[in-house]
Jmol script that loads the backbone (N, CA, C; Angstrom):
load data "model"
ATOM      1  N   MET A   1     102.680  94.158  87.033  1.00  0.00           N
ATOM      2  CA  MET A   1     102.054  94.985  88.069  1.00  0.00           C
ATOM      3  C   MET A   1     100.542  94.999  87.906  1.00  0.00           C
ATOM      4  N   ALA A   2     100.057  94.982  86.646  1.00  0.00           N
ATOM      5  CA  ALA A   2      98.612  94.993  86.417  1.00  0.00           C
ATOM      6  C   ALA A   2      97.975  93.720  86.987  1.00  0.00           C
ATOM      7  N   ASP A   3      98.686  92.589  86.819  1.00  0.00           N
ATOM      8  CA  ASP A   3      98.177  91.328  87.365  1.00  0.00           C
ATOM      9  C   ASP A   3      98.115  91.383  88.887  1.00  0.00           C
ATOM     10  N   LEU A   4      99.149  91.931  89.496  1.00  0.00           N
ATOM     11  CA  LEU A   4      99.194  92.042  90.950  1.00  0.00           C
ATOM     12  C   LEU A   4      98.072  92.948  91.441  1.00  0.00           C
ATOM     13  N   LYS A   5      97.841  94.053  90.734  1.00  0.00           N
ATOM     14  CA  LYS A   5      96.785  94.994  91.115  1.00  0.00           C
ATOM     15  C   LYS A   5      95.421  94.299  91.055  1.00  0.00           C
ATOM     16  N   ALA A   6      95.179  93.521  90.008  1.00  0.00           N
ATOM     17  CA  ALA A   6      93.914  92.799  89.867  1.00  0.00           C
ATOM     18  C   ALA A   6      93.764  91.756  90.980  1.00  0.00           C
ATOM     19  N   THR A   7      94.839  91.053  91.273  1.00  0.00           N
ATOM     20  CA  THR A   7      94.818  90.055  92.347  1.00  0.00           C
ATOM     21  C   THR A   7      94.576  90.735  93.691  1.00  0.00           C
ATOM     22  N   PHE A   8      95.196  91.898  93.884  1.00  0.00           N
ATOM     23  CA  PHE A   8      95.016  92.674  95.109  1.00  0.00           C
ATOM     24  C   PHE A   8      93.553  93.094  95.265  1.00  0.00           C
ATOM     25  N   GLU A   9      92.953  93.586  94.183  1.00  0.00           N
ATOM     26  CA  GLU A   9      91.545  94.010  94.225  1.00  0.00           C
ATOM     27  C   GLU A   9      90.624  92.835  94.575  1.00  0.00           C
ATOM     28  N   LYS A  10      90.925  91.659  94.039  1.00  0.00           N
ATOM     29  CA  LYS A  10      90.138  90.458  94.368  1.00  0.00           C
ATOM     30  C   LYS A  10      90.299  90.106  95.843  1.00  0.00           C
ATOM     31  N   ALA A  11      91.521  90.235  96.353  1.00  0.00           N
ATOM     32  CA  ALA A  11      91.773  89.935  97.769  1.00  0.00           C
ATOM     33  C   ALA A  11      91.044  90.926  98.670  1.00  0.00           C
ATOM     34  N   VAL A  12      90.986  92.197  98.256  1.00  0.00           N
ATOM     35  CA  VAL A  12      90.251  93.201  99.030  1.00  0.00           C
ATOM     36  C   VAL A  12      88.775  92.809  99.106  1.00  0.00           C
ATOM     37  N   ALA A  13      88.206  92.393  97.975  1.00  0.00           N
ATOM     38  CA  ALA A  13      86.807  91.960  97.954  1.00  0.00           C
ATOM     39  C   ALA A  13      86.625  90.712  98.824  1.00  0.00           C
ATOM     40  N   ALA A  14      87.564  89.778  98.729  1.00  0.00           N
ATOM     41  CA  ALA A  14      87.481  88.533  99.504  1.00  0.00           C
ATOM     42  C   ALA A  14      87.614  88.804 101.001  1.00  0.00           C
ATOM     43  N   SER A  15      88.338  89.860 101.374  1.00  0.00           N
ATOM     44  CA  SER A  15      88.547  90.153 102.794  1.00  0.00           C
ATOM     45  C   SER A  15      87.245  90.526 103.493  1.00  0.00           C
ATOM     46  N   LYS A  16      86.266  90.961 102.713  1.00  0.00           N
ATOM     47  CA  LYS A  16      84.980  91.361 103.294  1.00  0.00           C
ATOM     48  C   LYS A  16      84.060  90.166 103.545  1.00  0.00           C
ATOM     49  N   SER A  17      84.438  89.000 103.034  1.00  0.00           N
ATOM     50  CA  SER A  17      83.588  87.819 103.206  1.00  0.00           C
ATOM     51  C   SER A  17      84.393  86.600 103.666  1.00  0.00           C
ATOM     52  N   LEU A  18      85.297  86.824 104.605  1.00  0.00           N
ATOM     53  CA  LEU A  18      86.075  85.711 105.161  1.00  0.00           C
ATOM     54  C   LEU A  18      85.153  84.811 105.984  1.00  0.00           C
ATOM     55  N   PRO A  19      85.459  83.508 106.055  1.00  0.00           N
ATOM     56  CA  PRO A  19      84.603  82.585 106.805  1.00  0.00           C
ATOM     57  C   PRO A  19      84.437  82.964 108.278  1.00  0.00           C
ATOM     58  N   GLU A  20      85.483  83.472 108.899  1.00  0.00           N
ATOM     59  CA  GLU A  20      85.359  83.956 110.279  1.00  0.00           C
ATOM     60  C   GLU A  20      86.206  85.205 110.454  1.00  0.00           C
ATOM     61  N   LYS A  21      85.799  86.034 111.403  1.00  0.00           N
ATOM     62  CA  LYS A  21      86.497  87.306 111.632  1.00  0.00           C
ATOM     63  C   LYS A  21      87.870  87.045 112.244  1.00  0.00           C
ATOM     64  N   PRO A  22      88.905  87.615 111.633  1.00  0.00           N
ATOM     65  CA  PRO A  22      90.264  87.441 112.185  1.00  0.00           C
ATOM     66  C   PRO A  22      90.408  88.144 113.542  1.00  0.00           C
ATOM     67  N   ASP A  23      91.426  87.752 114.295  1.00  0.00           N
ATOM     68  CA  ASP A  23      91.687  88.403 115.581  1.00  0.00           C
ATOM     69  C   ASP A  23      92.181  89.834 115.337  1.00  0.00           C
ATOM     70  N   ASN A  24      92.207  90.624 116.384  1.00  0.00           N
ATOM     71  CA  ASN A  24      92.557  92.043 116.255  1.00  0.00           C
ATOM     72  C   ASN A  24      93.950  92.274 115.666  1.00  0.00           C
ATOM     73  N   ALA A  25      94.920  91.463 116.057  1.00  0.00           N
ATOM     74  CA  ALA A  25      96.275  91.627 115.535  1.00  0.00           C
ATOM     75  C   ALA A  25      96.296  91.414 114.023  1.00  0.00           C
ATOM     76  N   THR A  26      95.558  90.418 113.556  1.00  0.00           N
ATOM     77  CA  THR A  26      95.490  90.140 112.120  1.00  0.00           C
ATOM     78  C   THR A  26      94.745  91.249 111.394  1.00  0.00           C
ATOM     79  N   LEU A  27      93.669  91.751 112.005  1.00  0.00           N
ATOM     80  CA  LEU A  27      92.925  92.859 111.404  1.00  0.00           C
ATOM     81  C   LEU A  27      93.815  94.097 111.252  1.00  0.00           C
ATOM     82  N   LEU A  28      94.648  94.354 112.251  1.00  0.00           N
ATOM     83  CA  LEU A  28      95.573  95.485 112.166  1.00  0.00           C
ATOM     84  C   LEU A  28      96.599  95.279 111.056  1.00  0.00           C
ATOM     85  N   GLN A  29      97.045  94.044 110.897  1.00  0.00           N
ATOM     86  CA  GLN A  29      98.007  93.738 109.842  1.00  0.00           C
ATOM     87  C   GLN A  29      97.367  93.929 108.466  1.00  0.00           C
ATOM     88  N   ILE A  30      96.115  93.479 108.321  1.00  0.00           N
ATOM     89  CA  ILE A  30      95.373  93.662 107.068  1.00  0.00           C
ATOM     90  C   ILE A  30      95.249  95.154 106.768  1.00  0.00           C
ATOM     91  N   TYR A  31      94.860  95.929 107.775  1.00  0.00           N
ATOM     92  CA  TYR A  31      94.712  97.373 107.622  1.00  0.00           C
ATOM     93  C   TYR A  31      96.026  98.025 107.192  1.00  0.00           C
ATOM     94  N   ALA A  32      97.091  97.683 107.890  1.00  0.00           N
ATOM     95  CA  ALA A  32      98.395  98.295 107.627  1.00  0.00           C
ATOM     96  C   ALA A  32      98.880  97.990 106.212  1.00  0.00           C
ATOM     97  N   LEU A  33      98.758  96.741 105.793  1.00  0.00           N
ATOM     98  CA  LEU A  33      99.210  96.369 104.453  1.00  0.00           C
ATOM     99  C   LEU A  33      98.358  97.040 103.378  1.00  0.00           C
ATOM    100  N   TYR A  34      97.052  97.141 103.628  1.00  0.00           N
ATOM    101  CA  TYR A  34      96.162  97.812 102.669  1.00  0.00           C
ATOM    102  C   TYR A  34      96.560  99.279 102.524  1.00  0.00           C
ATOM    103  N   LYS A  35      96.746  99.960 103.640  1.00  0.00           N
ATOM    104  CA  LYS A  35      97.095 101.378 103.607  1.00  0.00           C
ATOM    105  C   LYS A  35      98.466 101.588 102.954  1.00  0.00           C
ATOM    106  N   GLN A  36      99.420 100.720 103.261  1.00  0.00           N
ATOM    107  CA  GLN A  36     100.755 100.845 102.676  1.00  0.00           C
ATOM    108  C   GLN A  36     100.688 100.634 101.168  1.00  0.00           C
ATOM    109  N   ALA A  37      99.872  99.672 100.730  1.00  0.00           N
ATOM    110  CA  ALA A  37      99.751  99.366  99.304  1.00  0.00           C
ATOM    111  C   ALA A  37      99.043 100.481  98.542  1.00  0.00           C
ATOM    112  N   THR A  38      98.058 101.111  99.169  1.00  0.00           N
ATOM    113  CA  THR A  38      97.239 102.095  98.453  1.00  0.00           C
ATOM    114  C   THR A  38      97.658 103.543  98.681  1.00  0.00           C
ATOM    115  N   VAL A  39      98.237 103.852  99.844  1.00  0.00           N
ATOM    116  CA  VAL A  39      98.573 105.239 100.180  1.00  0.00           C
ATOM    117  C   VAL A  39     100.084 105.456 100.246  1.00  0.00           C
ATOM    118  N   GLY A  40     100.790 104.484 100.789  1.00  0.00           N
ATOM    119  CA  GLY A  40     102.232 104.634 101.006  1.00  0.00           C
ATOM    120  C   GLY A  40     102.522 104.768 102.487  1.00  0.00           C
ATOM    121  N   ASP A  41     103.663 105.345 102.810  1.00  0.00           N
ATOM    122  CA  ASP A  41     104.071 105.465 104.211  1.00  0.00           C
ATOM    123  C   ASP A  41     103.085 106.294 105.023  1.00  0.00           C
ATOM    124  N   VAL A  42     102.951 105.909 106.297  1.00  0.00           N
ATOM    125  CA  VAL A  42     102.081 106.629 107.226  1.00  0.00           C
ATOM    126  C   VAL A  42     102.552 108.082 107.317  1.00  0.00           C
ATOM    127  N   ASP A  43     101.587 108.978 107.431  1.00  0.00           N
ATOM    128  CA  ASP A  43     101.894 110.407 107.477  1.00  0.00           C
ATOM    129  C   ASP A  43     101.140 111.017 108.653  1.00  0.00           C
ATOM    130  N   GLY A  44     101.626 112.097 109.161  1.00  0.00           N
ATOM    131  CA  GLY A  44     100.941 112.771 110.252  1.00  0.00           C
ATOM    132  C   GLY A  44     101.415 112.291 111.611  1.00  0.00           C
ATOM    133  N   LYS A  45     100.857 112.928 112.631  1.00  0.00           N
ATOM    134  CA  LYS A  45     101.246 112.608 114.003  1.00  0.00           C
ATOM    135  C   LYS A  45     100.506 111.382 114.513  1.00  0.00           C
ATOM    136  N   ARG A  46     101.151 110.693 115.426  1.00  0.00           N
ATOM    137  CA  ARG A  46     100.538 109.536 116.087  1.00  0.00           C
ATOM    138  C   ARG A  46      99.384 110.033 116.960  1.00  0.00           C
ATOM    139  N   PRO A  47      98.198 109.383 116.865  1.00  0.00           N
ATOM    140  CA  PRO A  47      97.073 109.806 117.702  1.00  0.00           C
ATOM    141  C   PRO A  47      97.409 109.715 119.194  1.00  0.00           C
ATOM    142  N   GLY A  48      96.748 110.524 119.986  1.00  0.00           N
ATOM    143  CA  GLY A  48      96.971 110.550 121.426  1.00  0.00           C
ATOM    144  C   GLY A  48      96.487 109.293 122.121  1.00  0.00           C
ATOM    145  N   PHE A  49      96.826 109.163 123.388  1.00  0.00           N
ATOM    146  CA  PHE A  49      96.499 107.947 124.141  1.00  0.00           C
ATOM    147  C   PHE A  49      94.997 107.751 124.350  1.00  0.00           C
ATOM    148  N   THR A  50      94.193 108.796 124.176  1.00  0.00           N
ATOM    149  CA  THR A  50      92.738 108.642 124.338  1.00  0.00           C
ATOM    150  C   THR A  50      92.106 107.982 123.120  1.00  0.00           C
ATOM    151  N   ASP A  51      92.791 107.995 121.982  1.00  0.00           N
ATOM    152  CA  ASP A  51      92.293 107.353 120.757  1.00  0.00           C
ATOM    153  C   ASP A  51      93.033 106.032 120.569  1.00  0.00           C
ATOM    154  N   MET A  52      92.623 105.030 121.351  1.00  0.00           N
ATOM    155  CA  MET A  52      93.353 103.757 121.346  1.00  0.00           C
ATOM    156  C   MET A  52      93.275 103.037 120.003  1.00  0.00           C
ATOM    157  N   VAL A  53      92.117 103.071 119.355  1.00  0.00           N
ATOM    158  CA  VAL A  53      91.967 102.395 118.064  1.00  0.00           C
ATOM    159  C   VAL A  53      92.824 103.093 117.003  1.00  0.00           C
ATOM    160  N   GLY A  54      92.716 104.410 116.943  1.00  0.00           N
ATOM    161  CA  GLY A  54      93.513 105.170 115.980  1.00  0.00           C
ATOM    162  C   GLY A  54      94.998 104.983 116.198  1.00  0.00           C
ATOM    163  N   ARG A  55      95.385 104.917 117.455  1.00  0.00           N
ATOM    164  CA  ARG A  55      96.793 104.739 117.808  1.00  0.00           C
ATOM    165  C   ARG A  55      97.284 103.353 117.375  1.00  0.00           C
ATOM    166  N   ALA A  56      96.468 102.329 117.602  1.00  0.00           N
ATOM    167  CA  ALA A  56      96.841 100.966 117.205  1.00  0.00           C
ATOM    168  C   ALA A  56      96.970 100.871 115.685  1.00  0.00           C
ATOM    169  N   LYS A  57      96.038 101.495 114.969  1.00  0.00           N
ATOM    170  CA  LYS A  57      96.097 101.481 113.503  1.00  0.00           C
ATOM    171  C   LYS A  57      97.344 102.213 113.009  1.00  0.00           C
ATOM    172  N   TRP A  58      97.632 103.369 113.602  1.00  0.00           N
ATOM    173  CA  TRP A  58      98.804 104.145 113.207  1.00  0.00           C
ATOM    174  C   TRP A  58     100.079 103.338 113.455  1.00  0.00           C
ATOM    175  N   ASP A  59     100.146 102.706 114.625  1.00  0.00           N
ATOM    176  CA  ASP A  59     101.328 101.903 114.971  1.00  0.00           C
ATOM    177  C   ASP A  59     101.517 100.740 113.989  1.00  0.00           C
ATOM    178  N   ALA A  60     100.419 100.065 113.654  1.00  0.00           N
ATOM    179  CA  ALA A  60     100.502  98.933 112.725  1.00  0.00           C
ATOM    180  C   ALA A  60     100.979  99.399 111.352  1.00  0.00           C
ATOM    181  N   TRP A  61     100.420 100.510 110.884  1.00  0.00           N
ATOM    182  CA  TRP A  61     100.813 101.060 109.585  1.00  0.00           C
ATOM    183  C   TRP A  61     102.270 101.505 109.616  1.00  0.00           C
ATOM    184  N   ASN A  62     102.688 102.094 110.721  1.00  0.00           N
ATOM    185  CA  ASN A  62     104.069 102.560 110.861  1.00  0.00           C
ATOM    186  C   ASN A  62     105.060 101.389 110.830  1.00  0.00           C
ATOM    187  N   GLU A  63     104.607 100.213 111.270  1.00  0.00           N
ATOM    188  CA  GLU A  63     105.475  99.018 111.265  1.00  0.00           C
ATOM    189  C   GLU A  63     105.895  98.624 109.847  1.00  0.00           C
ATOM    190  N   VAL A  64     105.045  98.905 108.846  1.00  0.00           N
ATOM    191  CA  VAL A  64     105.359  98.518 107.466  1.00  0.00           C
ATOM    192  C   VAL A  64     105.902  99.702 106.648  1.00  0.00           C
ATOM    193  N   LYS A  65     106.258 100.762 107.335  1.00  0.00           N
ATOM    194  CA  LYS A  65     106.795 101.963 106.681  1.00  0.00           C
ATOM    195  C   LYS A  65     108.034 101.596 105.861  1.00  0.00           C
ATOM    196  N   GLY A  66     108.108 102.131 104.656  1.00  0.00           N
ATOM    197  CA  GLY A  66     109.252 101.872 103.791  1.00  0.00           C
ATOM    198  C   GLY A  66     109.047 100.719 102.822  1.00  0.00           C
ATOM    199  N   LYS A  67     108.034  99.894 103.076  1.00  0.00           N
ATOM    200  CA  LYS A  67     107.751  98.767 102.178  1.00  0.00           C
ATOM    201  C   LYS A  67     107.137  99.330 100.897  1.00  0.00           C
ATOM    202  N   ASP A  68     107.596  98.868  99.734  1.00  0.00           N
ATOM    203  CA  ASP A  68     107.027  99.414  98.508  1.00  0.00           C
ATOM    204  C   ASP A  68     105.624  98.845  98.250  1.00  0.00           C
ATOM    205  N   SER A  69     104.908  99.534  97.387  1.00  0.00           N
ATOM    206  CA  SER A  69     103.504  99.221  97.126  1.00  0.00           C
ATOM    207  C   SER A  69     103.303  97.771  96.669  1.00  0.00           C
ATOM    208  N   ALA A  70     104.135  97.326  95.747  1.00  0.00           N
ATOM    209  CA  ALA A  70     103.995  95.968  95.211  1.00  0.00           C
ATOM    210  C   ALA A  70     104.203  94.915  96.294  1.00  0.00           C
ATOM    211  N   ALA A  71     105.201  95.116  97.147  1.00  0.00           N
ATOM    212  CA  ALA A  71     105.465  94.153  98.225  1.00  0.00           C
ATOM    213  C   ALA A  71     104.302  94.131  99.214  1.00  0.00           C
ATOM    214  N   ALA A  72     103.755  95.302  99.530  1.00  0.00           N
ATOM    215  CA  ALA A  72     102.617  95.370 100.451  1.00  0.00           C
ATOM    216  C   ALA A  72     101.393  94.692  99.845  1.00  0.00           C
ATOM    217  N   MET A  73     101.170  94.907  98.551  1.00  0.00           N
ATOM    218  CA  MET A  73     100.038  94.243  97.878  1.00  0.00           C
ATOM    219  C   MET A  73     100.190  92.729  97.942  1.00  0.00           C
ATOM    220  N   GLN A  74     101.399  92.236  97.647  1.00  0.00           N
ATOM    221  CA  GLN A  74     101.625  90.788  97.648  1.00  0.00           C
ATOM    222  C   GLN A  74     101.438  90.206  99.041  1.00  0.00           C
ATOM    223  N   GLU A  75     101.942  90.879 100.057  1.00  0.00           N
ATOM    224  CA  GLU A  75     101.756  90.397 101.434  1.00  0.00           C
ATOM    225  C   GLU A  75     100.279  90.394 101.818  1.00  0.00           C
ATOM    226  N   TYR A  76      99.550  91.425 101.397  1.00  0.00           N
ATOM    227  CA  TYR A  76      98.109  91.505 101.667  1.00  0.00           C
ATOM    228  C   TYR A  76      97.396  90.312 101.032  1.00  0.00           C
ATOM    229  N   VAL A  77      97.685  90.064  99.756  1.00  0.00           N
ATOM    230  CA  VAL A  77      97.072  88.938  99.030  1.00  0.00           C
ATOM    231  C   VAL A  77      97.384  87.621  99.747  1.00  0.00           C
ATOM    232  N   ASP A  78      98.643  87.421 100.104  1.00  0.00           N
ATOM    233  CA  ASP A  78      99.048  86.186 100.781  1.00  0.00           C
ATOM    234  C   ASP A  78      98.340  86.032 102.130  1.00  0.00           C
ATOM    235  N   LEU A  79      98.189  87.113 102.869  1.00  0.00           N
ATOM    236  CA  LEU A  79      97.522  87.073 104.172  1.00  0.00           C
ATOM    237  C   LEU A  79      96.049  86.709 104.016  1.00  0.00           C
ATOM    238  N   ILE A  80      95.374  87.356 103.069  1.00  0.00           N
ATOM    239  CA  ILE A  80      93.947  87.063 102.864  1.00  0.00           C
ATOM    240  C   ILE A  80      93.779  85.614 102.411  1.00  0.00           C
ATOM    241  N   GLU A  81      94.643  85.146 101.522  1.00  0.00           N
ATOM    242  CA  GLU A  81      94.567  83.744 101.070  1.00  0.00           C
ATOM    243  C   GLU A  81      94.718  82.776 102.247  1.00  0.00           C
ATOM    244  N   SER A  82      95.594  83.112 103.178  1.00  0.00           N
ATOM    245  CA  SER A  82      95.824  82.229 104.318  1.00  0.00           C
ATOM    246  C   SER A  82      94.632  82.200 105.267  1.00  0.00           C
ATOM    247  N   LEU A  83      93.754  83.205 105.196  1.00  0.00           N
ATOM    248  CA  LEU A  83      92.602  83.278 106.094  1.00  0.00           C
ATOM    249  C   LEU A  83      91.348  82.643 105.494  1.00  0.00           C
ATOM    250  N   LYS A  84      91.394  82.278 104.227  1.00  0.00           N
ATOM    251  CA  LYS A  84      90.215  81.683 103.571  1.00  0.00           C
ATOM    252  C   LYS A  84      89.973  80.281 104.040  1.00  0.00           C
TER     253      LYS A  84
END
end "model"
wireframe off; spacefill off
backbone 0.3
color backbone group
């Protein structure tokens, strides 16, 4: 787990300097996996329809609900590696 955590931290740093900006769907996936890996399942109410960005982020995070931290970290690492 310590190795995965270190690899995850490197991927987080690498995500800030990708060669090109990913599309919105990929950015939402990156966000959701990061939040699932670091916080756990989404909590709270879904934002209202006037907060489209918040709602999209909540929906993306809710899609990975139930995934354990290690699996979310590994998927995050794999996704960032695929974007390099």
